[in-house]
C-alpha positions as CSV (number, residue, x, y, z in Angstrom):
1,M,10.2,15.8,-16.4
2,A,8.4,13.8,-19.3
3,P,4.7,14.3,-20.3
4,I,2.5,11.7,-19.2
5,G,2.1,8.8,-21.4
6,S,5.2,10.0,-23.3
7,P,8.2,7.9,-22.9
8,M,10.1,8.2,-20.1
9,T,14.1,8.1,-19.3
10,I,15.4,8.1,-16.1
11,T,19.2,7.5,-15.0
12,A,20.3,5.4,-12.0
13,I,23.8,4.8,-10.5
14,A,23.6,1.3,-9.7
15,S,26.3,1.6,-6.3
16,G,25.9,5.4,-5.4
17,T,25.9,3.7,-1.4
18,D,28.5,2.2,0.8
19,C,27.2,-1.6,0.5
20,T,29.4,-2.5,3.6
21,A,26.8,-4.0,6.7
22,S,25.6,-1.7,9.2
23,P,23.0,-2.5,12.0
24,I,19.3,-2.2,10.7
25,A,18.7,1.0,9.0
26,G,14.8,2.8,8.4
27,N,12.0,2.7,6.7
28,L,11.8,4.5,3.7
29,K,9.0,7.3,3.8
30,P,8.1,9.0,0.7
31,I,8.4,8.5,-2.9
32,S,9.5,11.3,-5.2
33,P,7.3,12.9,-7.7
34,I,8.6,11.1,-10.6
35,S,6.9,7.9,-8.9
36,S,3.4,9.4,-9.5
37,A,4.4,9.8,-13.1
38,I,5.9,6.4,-13.2
39,S,2.7,5.3,-12.0
40,R,-0.2,6.9,-14.1
41,S,2.0,6.1,-17.6
42,A,0.8,3.8,-19.6
43,A,4.6,4.1,-21.9
44,P,7.7,1.5,-21.7
45,I,10.4,3.1,-18.9
46,T,13.9,3.0,-20.0
47,I,16.1,3.0,-17.1
48,I,20.0,3.3,-18.1
49,M,22.2,1.9,-16.4
50,E,25.8,4.2,-15.7
51,S,28.9,2.4,-14.4
52,M,29.2,1.2,-11.0
53,R,31.4,2.5,-8.8
54,D,33.8,-0.2,-7.1
55,C,31.9,-1.1,-3.8
56,S,34.0,-2.8,-1.0
57,G,30.6,-4.5,0.4
58,W,27.8,-6.8,-0.6
59,C,27.6,-5.5,-4.7
60,A,31.5,-6.2,-4.9
61,R,30.8,-9.2,-3.0
62,R,27.8,-10.2,-5.5
63,S,30.1,-9.5,-8.0
64,E,32.1,-12.0,-7.6
65,M,29.7,-15.0,-7.4
66,P,28.0,-16.8,-9.7
67,M,24.8,-15.0,-10.7
68,P,22.0,-17.6,-9.7
69,S,19.4,-17.8,-12.0
70,P,16.1,-15.5,-10.4
71,D,12.8,-17.3,-9.9
72,V,10.5,-14.8,-11.9
73,S,7.1,-17.1,-12.2
74,F,6.0,-14.4,-9.2
75,Y,6.9,-11.2,-11.4
76,C,4.6,-9.9,-14.0
77,C,4.6,-6.7,-16.2
78,P,3.4,-3.8,-14.4
79,D,2.3,-1.9,-16.9
80,P,-1.6,-1.8,-17.1
81,A,-1.9,-2.3,-21.0
82,C,-0.1,-5.6,-20.4
83,H,-2.6,-7.3,-18.2
84,R,-0.2,-8.6,-15.8
85,A,1.5,-10.7,-18.4
86,A,4.3,-13.3,-17.4
87,L,8.0,-12.4,-17.8
88,I,10.9,-14.5,-19.4
89,A,13.8,-14.3,-17.3
90,E,17.1,-13.0,-19.0
91,A,20.7,-12.7,-18.3
92,D,20.7,-8.9,-17.3
93,G,16.9,-8.3,-16.3
94,L,13.1,-9.8,-17.5
95,R,10.9,-9.2,-20.1
96,C,7.5,-9.6,-20.8
97,T,6.3,-11.0,-24.0
98,N,5.0,-7.3,-25.2
99,G,8.8,-6.7,-25.3
100,H,8.9,-4.1,-21.7
101,V,12.3,-5.0,-20.5
102,F,13.4,-4.7,-16.4
103,P,17.4,-4.9,-15.9
104,F,18.7,-6.3,-13.0
105,A,20.5,-3.8,-10.9
106,S,24.5,-4.1,-11.2
107,G,25.5,-7.0,-9.9
108,T,23.0,-7.9,-8.2
109,D,19.5,-10.1,-9.5
110,V,16.8,-7.6,-7.9
111,P,14.9,-6.3,-11.4
112,V,14.5,-2.6,-11.9
113,F,10.4,-2.2,-12.3
114,A,10.4,1.7,-11.8
115,E,12.4,4.1,-9.4
116,A,12.9,7.4,-7.9
117,A,15.2,9.3,-9.8
118,T,18.4,9.6,-8.0
119,G,18.7,12.2,-5.8
120,G,15.1,13.6,-6.1
121,S,14.2,12.9,-2.6
122,E,16.5,12.3,1.1
123,Y,15.8,8.2,0.3
124,S,17.7,8.6,-3.0
125,V,20.4,9.7,-2.3
126,T,23.5,7.4,-2.0
127,D,23.9,7.5,1.8
128,A,19.9,7.0,2.3
129,A,20.7,4.3,4.6
130,E,22.7,6.1,7.0
131,L,20.5,9.1,7.0
132,H,17.9,7.1,8.0
133,D,19.9,4.8,10.7
134,N,20.2,8.2,12.5
135,A,16.8,9.4,12.4
136,L,15.9,6.0,13.6
137,R,18.1,6.6,16.9
138,W,16.9,9.7,17.3
139,L,12.7,8.5,17.0
140,F,13.6,5.6,19.2
141,K,16.0,7.6,22.4
142,T,12.8,10.4,22.0
143,F,10.0,8.3,22.3
144,R,11.5,5.6,24.8
145,T,10.4,2.6,22.7
146,D,12.6,-0.4,22.1
147,E,12.4,-1.4,18.9
148,A,12.2,-4.6,18.4
149,T,9.3,-4.4,20.5
150,L,7.7,-1.8,18.6
151,R,8.2,-3.8,15.6
152,R,7.2,-7.4,16.8
153,R,3.7,-5.5,18.4
154,L,3.1,-4.4,14.5
155,I,3.8,-7.7,13.1
156,E,1.8,-9.5,15.5
157,R,-0.9,-7.8,14.0
158,L,-0.6,-10.1,10.6
159,D,-1.2,-13.2,12.4
160,L,1.7,-14.9,9.8
161,A,2.5,-18.3,9.8
162,P,5.0,-20.4,8.8
163,G,5.0,-21.3,5.2
164,Q,3.3,-17.9,4.3
165,S,4.1,-15.2,1.5
166,L,4.1,-12.0,2.3
167,L,4.8,-8.9,0.7
168,V,6.1,-5.8,2.4
169,T,5.5,-2.4,0.5
170,G,8.4,0.9,1.3
171,A,10.7,-2.2,2.7
172,G,13.6,1.0,2.6
173,A,16.6,-1.0,4.6
174,G,14.9,-3.5,6.2
175,N,14.4,-2.9,9.3
176,D,11.4,-5.1,9.5
177,L,12.8,-8.2,7.6
178,P,14.5,-9.9,10.6
179,Y,11.4,-9.6,12.8
180,L,8.6,-11.2,10.3
181,A,11.3,-14.2,9.7
182,E,11.4,-14.6,13.4
183,R,7.2,-14.3,12.9
184,M,7.7,-16.8,10.5
185,R,9.3,-19.1,12.4
186,G,11.9,-19.8,9.7
187,R,9.2,-21.1,7.1
188,G,8.1,-19.0,3.8
189,T,8.8,-16.2,1.3
190,I,9.0,-12.5,1.7
191,Y,9.1,-10.1,-1.4
192,A,10.6,-6.4,-0.1
193,Q,9.7,-3.5,-2.4
194,D,11.0,-0.1,-2.0
195,I,11.0,2.9,-5.5
196,A,14.6,3.7,-3.6
197,R,17.3,2.1,-5.2
198,P,20.1,2.9,-2.3
199,M,17.5,1.9,0.3
200,L,16.5,-1.2,-1.5
201,L,19.9,-2.3,-2.1
202,A,21.3,-2.0,1.6
203,G,18.1,-3.5,2.7
204,A,19.0,-6.5,0.4
205,A,23.1,-6.3,1.3
206,R,22.2,-6.4,5.3
207,H,19.3,-8.3,5.2
208,Q,18.9,-11.2,2.4
209,G,21.6,-13.3,3.7
210,T,20.6,-13.2,7.2
211,L,17.3,-14.1,6.1
212,R,18.5,-17.2,4.4
213,D,20.2,-18.4,7.5
214,M,16.9,-18.3,9.3
215,G,14.9,-20.3,6.0
216,I,13.5,-17.4,4.6
217,D,13.1,-17.2,0.6
218,A,14.2,-13.6,0.6
219,R,13.6,-11.7,-2.8
220,F,13.8,-7.6,-3.5
221,S,12.5,-5.5,-6.0
222,I,12.8,-2.0,-7.0
223,S,9.6,-0.8,-8.0
224,D,6.6,1.4,-7.7
225,A,4.2,0.6,-5.1
226,T,1.4,2.0,-6.0
227,Q,1.7,-0.5,-9.6
228,L,3.2,-3.5,-8.0
229,P,4.4,-6.3,-10.3
230,F,2.7,-9.3,-8.8
231,A,-0.6,-11.2,-10.0
232,D,-3.9,-10.8,-8.0
233,G,-3.8,-12.4,-4.7
234,A,-0.5,-13.5,-5.1
235,F,0.7,-13.1,-1.2
236,D,-1.3,-14.3,2.2
237,A,-0.4,-10.9,3.5
238,A,0.9,-7.6,3.4
239,Y,2.7,-5.1,5.2
240,H,3.7,-1.1,5.5
241,F,5.8,0.7,8.1
242,G,6.6,4.1,7.9
243,G,6.1,5.9,4.3
244,I,2.6,5.5,3.0
245,N,1.4,9.2,4.3
246,L,3.7,10.8,1.4
247,F,3.0,8.4,-1.2
248,P,1.9,10.6,-3.7
249,D,-1.4,8.6,-4.5
250,I,-2.3,6.9,-0.9
251,G,-5.4,5.3,-2.2
252,A,-3.5,3.5,-5.1
253,G,-0.7,2.4,-2.7
254,I,-3.9,0.6,-0.3
255,T,-5.6,-0.7,-3.3
256,E,-2.2,-2.0,-4.5
257,M,-1.6,-4.0,-1.6
258,N,-5.3,-5.1,-1.1
259,R,-5.3,-6.5,-5.0
260,V,-2.0,-8.7,-4.3
261,V,-3.2,-10.3,-1.1
262,R,-5.7,-13.3,-1.1
263,L,-9.1,-13.2,0.4
264,G,-9.0,-13.4,3.7
265,G,-5.2,-13.0,3.9
266,K,-4.2,-9.6,6.3
267,I,-3.0,-6.3,5.8
268,V,-1.7,-3.9,8.5
269,I,-0.8,-0.3,7.4
270,A,0.9,1.8,10.3
271,D,2.8,5.5,9.6
272,E,3.0,8.2,11.6
273,G,-0.4,10.3,12.7
274,L,-1.4,11.4,16.2
275,A,-4.4,10.0,17.9
276,P,-7.0,12.9,17.1
277,W,-6.9,13.5,21.6
278,L,-3.7,14.7,21.1
279,R,-3.9,16.8,18.0
280,N,-4.8,20.1,19.8
281,A,-2.6,19.4,22.9
282,E,0.9,20.8,23.1
283,I,2.7,18.1,23.2
284,G,0.6,17.8,20.1
285,K,1.4,20.8,18.6
286,Q,5.0,20.9,19.1
287,L,5.3,17.6,17.5
288,I,3.8,18.9,14.2
289,A,6.1,21.4,14.6
290,N,8.8,19.2,14.7
291,N,7.2,16.9,12.3
292,T,4.3,18.2,10.0
293,L,3.8,14.1,9.5
294,Y,2.4,13.8,12.9
295,A,-1.0,15.9,11.8
296,Y,-1.7,13.3,9.4
297,A,-4.7,11.4,10.0
298,A,-5.0,7.5,9.7
299,P,-6.0,7.4,5.6
300,L,-9.4,4.9,6.8
301,E,-11.7,6.6,3.2
302,H,-9.2,4.6,1.2
303,L,-9.6,1.4,2.3
304,P,-12.0,-0.6,0.1
305,E,-15.2,-1.1,0.6
306,T,-15.1,-5.1,1.2
307,A,-12.8,-4.8,3.7
308,R,-13.7,-6.9,6.7
309,D,-12.5,-6.9,10.3
310,A,-11.2,-3.4,10.3
311,K,-9.1,-2.2,13.3
312,L,-7.5,1.4,14.1
313,S,-5.1,1.6,16.6
314,W,-1.7,3.8,18.0
315,E,1.0,2.8,18.7
316,L,4.6,5.0,20.3
317,H,2.6,6.7,22.7
318,N,-0.9,7.4,20.2
319,C,1.3,9.0,18.0
320,F,1.7,6.5,15.1
321,Y,-1.8,5.0,13.7
322,V,-2.0,1.7,12.7
323,I,-4.5,0.3,10.5
324,E,-5.3,-3.6,9.8
325,F,-8.3,-5.2,7.9
326,V,-8.6,-9.1,6.5
327,V,-9.3,-8.8,2.3
328,G,-12.9,-9.5,1.2
329,D,-14.1,-9.7,-2.1
330,T,-18.2,-9.3,-1.4
331,P,-20.8,-6.4,-0.5
332,L,-22.0,-6.3,2.6
333,P,-24.4,-8.7,4.3
334,I,-26.7,-6.0,4.3
335,D,-30.3,-6.3,3.1
336,I,-32.1,-3.1,1.9
337,D,-35.3,-4.3,0.7
338,V,-36.5,-4.9,4.8
339,P,-39.3,-2.4,4.8
340,H,-39.8,-0.1,8.1
341,V,-42.7,-0.1,10.4
342,G,-44.3,3.6,10.7
343,R,-45.5,6.8,8.9
344,R,-42.7,7.2,6.7
345,G,-42.3,3.5,5.3
346,G,-40.7,2.7,2.6
347,S,-37.2,0.3,3.1
348,I,-33.4,2.0,2.2
349,R,-33.6,1.2,-1.5
350,T,-37.1,3.1,-2.2
351,R,-35.5,5.9,0.3
352,Y,-32.5,5.8,-1.4
353,F,-33.1,5.6,-5.3
354,G,-37.1,6.2,-5.2
355,Q,-37.2,10.3,-4.5
356,L,-39.5,12.3,-6.6
357,E,-39.1,15.7,-7.6
358,G,-40.2,18.8,-5.0
359,V,-44.1,19.4,-5.0
360,D,-45.8,21.9,-3.4
361,P,-45.3,21.9,0.3
362,Q,-49.5,21.9,0.9
363,L,-49.8,19.2,-1.6
364,K,-47.4,17.2,0.6
365,E,-48.7,17.7,3.6
366,A,-52.7,17.3,2.5
367,A,-51.0,13.5,1.3
368,Y,-49.3,13.0,4.2
369,A,-53.0,13.6,5.9
370,E,-54.3,11.5,3.3
371,A,-52.3,8.5,4.2
372,E,-52.5,8.7,7.6
373,R,-56.0,8.9,7.4
374,R,-56.3,5.5,5.5
375,G,-53.8,3.9,8.1
376,L,-50.9,3.7,5.2
377,S,-47.6,4.9,5.6
378,R,-46.9,7.7,3.5
379,V,-44.6,5.6,0.8
380,E,-47.1,3.0,0.8
381,F,-50.2,5.3,-0.1
382,L,-47.9,7.7,-2.7
383,E,-47.2,4.2,-4.3
384,E,-50.8,3.3,-4.6
385,L,-51.5,6.8,-6.2
386,L,-48.5,6.2,-8.6
387,L,-49.5,2.8,-9.4
388,A,-53.5,4.3,-9.9
389,A,-52.0,7.1,-12.3
390,T,-50.0,4.2,-13.8
391,R,-52.4,2.0,-14.6
392,G,-55.1,4.4,-15.6
393,R,-52.5,6.3,-18.6
394,T,-51.5,2.2,-20.1
395,T,-56.1,1.2,-19.9
């Protein structure tokens, strides 16, 4: 791997997956270690496109069709040095005004902003989507749960309305997309993002046509969820299911979702993680032994301090946590200057910012006793002494 801050080359094979249509596949989970380097690097990312293997599915069909001119107005350069610079559409990709180039995946109009190394994880191998189809079948059979019911329960928390714009991070092979479109009742825009090329392209192949038929403008990008190619407040809502536990930087992933959703917009995040009362139960220990991701706790510590109406719940028999919150931009409406009535006195502000150095314990007790004799709180008495001493020194 290239050192942080140096130019980075990522080799990608555009069609290393069978693109034929198949049932809905699983959501993407982890991001390979190279993604962490991408998200921390300010260096340009060069993507070398190797020859595309023959594909009888979507990629081949798309190559026979005229390439539409993609609407790039929603995308911006993800390089921090470019300050969300606008992108210009060219025949083979997008370019920012500072010269960063983001090619389209071969035979598609899917821009590649950053991607995991081919074969770097189980999500970037050629048959990743098929592997996750199998994993999902096991999951829902094991938990005796209907997939459609679960996904609709999660999506209901978004409070989506027709005509809104939605970001899906870690979209994988796009399992949630038809259910999201259903909730939007055929009007709106969905941007699906993933860093694993095989999974994202499989999702586009499986669902883009269906979503279009449902009236949804669906767009796909291969990009880093911790460094999104979108402007602040670009979306009405953001959704993530089944991958954030293995992000190289969970906090950055949540921060980015919060950044790109407008004020008052909703964010929903879900992944494996047993409810606390199950972790030491026998069934909880069995689940964790089978898959250590079930030991993860909901990453509430990474929510922004401006988050509003935050809620934590669980699905799949209390084995998957669900976080939801509303995007805000103001500090908590707490008055830290309301004085306490009582022996100690002071306020939140003075008790936090106004602490003094240590003094002789006997002298402290004598001061407290004198404050009580005078009918003052300890803070009032000490402030009087300090003010008197300050005035005496300045006169």
